[in-house]
Structures are given as structure tokens and as C-alpha cells.
C-alpha positions as CSV (number, residue, x, y, z in Angstrom):
1,M,-11.0,-9.1,-15.2
2,S,-14.1,-10.4,-16.9
3,L,-17.0,-8.2,-17.9
4,M,-19.2,-10.0,-15.3
5,A,-16.7,-9.3,-12.5
6,G,-16.7,-5.6,-13.5
7,F,-20.5,-5.5,-13.3
8,K,-20.4,-7.2,-9.9
9,R,-17.9,-4.6,-8.7
10,V,-20.0,-1.7,-10.0
11,F,-23.3,-2.9,-8.8
12,R,-22.1,-4.4,-5.5
13,L,-24.8,-4.8,-2.9
14,P,-24.2,-3.2,0.5
15,A,-21.8,-5.0,2.8
16,P,-23.6,-7.4,5.2
17,N,-23.8,-6.5,8.8
18,V,-20.9,-8.7,10.1
19,D,-21.7,-8.2,13.8
20,R,-25.3,-9.3,13.3
21,E,-24.3,-12.4,11.2
22,I,-21.7,-13.4,13.8
23,D,-24.2,-13.1,16.6
24,E,-26.8,-15.1,14.7
25,E,-24.2,-17.8,13.9
26,L,-23.0,-18.1,17.5
27,T,-26.6,-18.1,18.8
28,F,-27.4,-20.9,16.4
29,H,-24.5,-23.1,17.5
30,I,-25.2,-22.5,21.2
31,E,-28.9,-23.4,20.7
32,E,-28.0,-26.6,18.8
33,H,-25.6,-27.7,21.5
34,V,-28.2,-27.0,24.2
35,R,-30.8,-29.0,22.2
36,E,-28.4,-31.9,21.9
37,L,-27.6,-31.9,25.7
38,V,-31.3,-31.5,26.6
39,A,-32.1,-34.4,24.2
40,G,-29.5,-36.4,26.1
41,G,-31.4,-35.9,29.3
42,M,-29.8,-32.8,30.8
43,D,-31.6,-29.9,32.5
44,P,-32.0,-26.9,30.0
45,D,-30.5,-24.4,32.4
46,S,-27.4,-26.5,33.2
47,A,-27.1,-27.4,29.6
48,R,-27.0,-23.8,28.5
49,S,-24.4,-22.9,31.2
50,Q,-22.2,-25.8,30.2
51,V,-22.4,-24.9,26.5
52,E,-21.6,-21.2,27.3
53,R,-18.6,-22.4,29.4
54,S,-17.4,-24.7,26.6
55,F,-17.6,-21.9,24.0
56,G,-15.4,-19.6,26.1
57,D,-15.1,-15.8,25.8
58,M,-17.9,-14.8,23.4
59,S,-16.5,-11.3,22.9
60,A,-13.1,-12.7,21.9
61,I,-14.8,-15.0,19.4
62,R,-16.7,-12.0,18.0
63,R,-13.4,-9.9,17.7
64,E,-11.6,-12.8,16.0
65,S,-14.5,-13.4,13.6
66,K,-14.7,-9.7,12.7
67,S,-10.9,-9.6,12.2
68,I,-11.1,-12.5,9.9
69,Q,-13.9,-10.8,7.9
70,Q,-11.9,-7.6,7.6
71,R,-8.8,-9.5,6.3
72,I,-11.0,-11.2,3.7
73,A,-12.4,-7.9,2.6
74,Q,-8.9,-6.4,2.3
75,R,-7.8,-9.4,0.2
76,I,-10.8,-9.0,-2.1
77,E,-10.1,-5.3,-2.4
78,R,-6.4,-5.9,-3.2
79,R,-7.4,-8.6,-5.8
80,D,-9.8,-6.2,-7.5
81,T,-7.1,-3.4,-7.5
82,I,-4.5,-5.7,-9.0
83,A,-7.0,-7.0,-11.6
84,S,-7.8,-3.4,-12.5
85,Y,-4.1,-2.5,-12.9
86,L,-3.5,-5.6,-15.1
87,Q,-6.4,-4.7,-17.3
88,D,-5.0,-1.2,-17.7
89,A,-1.6,-2.6,-18.6
90,R,-3.0,-4.9,-21.2
91,F,-5.0,-2.1,-22.7
92,A,-1.9,0.1,-22.8
93,L,0.2,-2.6,-24.5
94,R,-2.6,-3.2,-27.1
95,M,-2.6,0.6,-27.9
96,L,1.2,0.7,-28.1
97,R,1.1,-2.2,-30.5
98,K,-1.6,-0.7,-32.5
99,H,0.2,2.7,-33.0
100,P,4.0,1.9,-33.6
101,T,4.9,5.6,-34.4
102,F,3.6,6.8,-31.1
103,T,5.3,3.9,-29.4
104,V,8.7,4.9,-30.9
105,V,8.2,8.5,-29.9
106,A,7.2,7.6,-26.3
107,V,10.2,5.2,-25.9
108,L,12.6,7.8,-27.2
109,T,11.1,10.5,-25.0
110,I,11.4,8.3,-21.9
111,G,15.0,7.3,-22.9
112,L,16.0,11.0,-23.3
113,G,14.4,11.9,-20.1
114,L,16.2,9.2,-18.2
115,G,19.5,10.0,-19.8
116,A,19.2,13.7,-19.0
117,T,18.2,13.0,-15.4
118,T,21.2,10.7,-15.0
119,A,23.6,13.2,-16.5
120,I,22.3,16.1,-14.3
121,F,22.4,13.9,-11.2
122,S,26.0,12.8,-12.0
123,V,27.1,16.5,-12.3
124,V,25.3,17.5,-9.1
125,D,26.6,14.5,-7.2
126,G,30.2,15.2,-8.3
127,V,30.2,19.0,-7.8
128,L,27.8,19.6,-4.9
129,L,27.2,16.4,-2.9
130,K,30.6,14.7,-2.7
131,P,33.2,16.2,-0.3
132,L,36.3,17.8,-1.9
133,P,39.2,15.5,-2.3
134,Y,41.3,17.3,0.4
135,P,41.8,16.4,4.0
136,E,39.6,18.7,6.2
137,S,38.0,20.3,3.2
138,D,35.5,22.0,5.4
139,R,38.3,24.2,6.7
140,L,39.2,25.7,3.3
141,V,38.8,29.5,3.0
142,R,38.9,32.1,0.3
143,I,40.8,35.4,1.0
144,Y,40.0,38.5,-1.0
145,M,40.4,42.2,-0.7
146,Q,37.6,44.7,-0.4
147,N,37.5,48.5,-0.6
148,S,33.7,48.9,-0.4
149,P,30.7,46.7,0.3
150,T,30.2,46.0,-3.4
151,N,33.8,46.0,-4.7
152,R,36.0,43.1,-3.9
153,W,38.6,41.1,-5.7
154,G,40.8,38.0,-5.1
155,L,44.4,38.3,-3.8
156,S,47.3,37.4,-6.1
157,V,50.2,35.4,-5.0
158,A,52.3,38.6,-4.7
159,D,49.7,40.2,-2.4
């Protein structure tokens, strides 16, 4: 993003009143068509009613125009956000290139973190998440002997 675009974004003027602008634009076009029909010899009242019929539903035109304006505003906001992310990425790459020792330490740290995470997930997946390799493993039980609430031990084959 250029410096000028950054200044424009920071010092952006208030958003225009879209409803007022749409009304002004529609009024202008209606008045122009009425003038053309009156200049062609038509009565002003009948010219206005004919133009309003030809334009159709004015509230639908206003809704569609406002929807278009909102989509344009969203695109501009998305474009500015992406430009900001790209600027941050370029800055980060410049700093990583400028400080190679820090870059090596950062890459090694990320690599060790990813490796440790993968190893821990592999163990958890194999031990806790996957079912046991027996048919109807949910029906396995453990039998033990107990002579008090705190003292219990497993049974031997002989028991």
C-alpha cells in the first residue's frame, strides 16, 4: 500500500449519505425525462405519471442501489485489509532477512513446536482416541479384589 493510500485511509472523510444521493439521482433522472416529454408536447402531469410508471418501483430501486453501495464498501474494506496484511508480511520478511540469527532461532523453535505437537497428538490418538483392537472392546472389564474402600488388588490367574 502506498504512503498516499495510507494517509487517505487514516484521514478518510465521513461516508456520504447514500440514501440522500440515491434520492437526488432518481429525482434528477425523473425530472430530465419529464422535461423531455414536456418539450415533445406532452402535458406536465401526464408526463410525470408516465415517467414514474416507466421507472417502476422506486423503493426497489433504492434498495438495490443501497445494496450495491454496501457491496462496494465491503470490497474496499476487504482490499484495504488485504493490503495491510501484505504490507505486514513484507515488513516481517525484511526483518527476518536483516537478522539471520533471529530467523534461524525462530524457524527452529517453530519446527520443534510442530514436532512436539505432532508427537503428542500421535500418542494421544493411538492410546486414547482409537478404539482397542478387540471385537466389542467397550465390554471389557477389570476384576479385582477389595477388602476395604481404599485397599484393592488385581486377581491372579489362580484366584
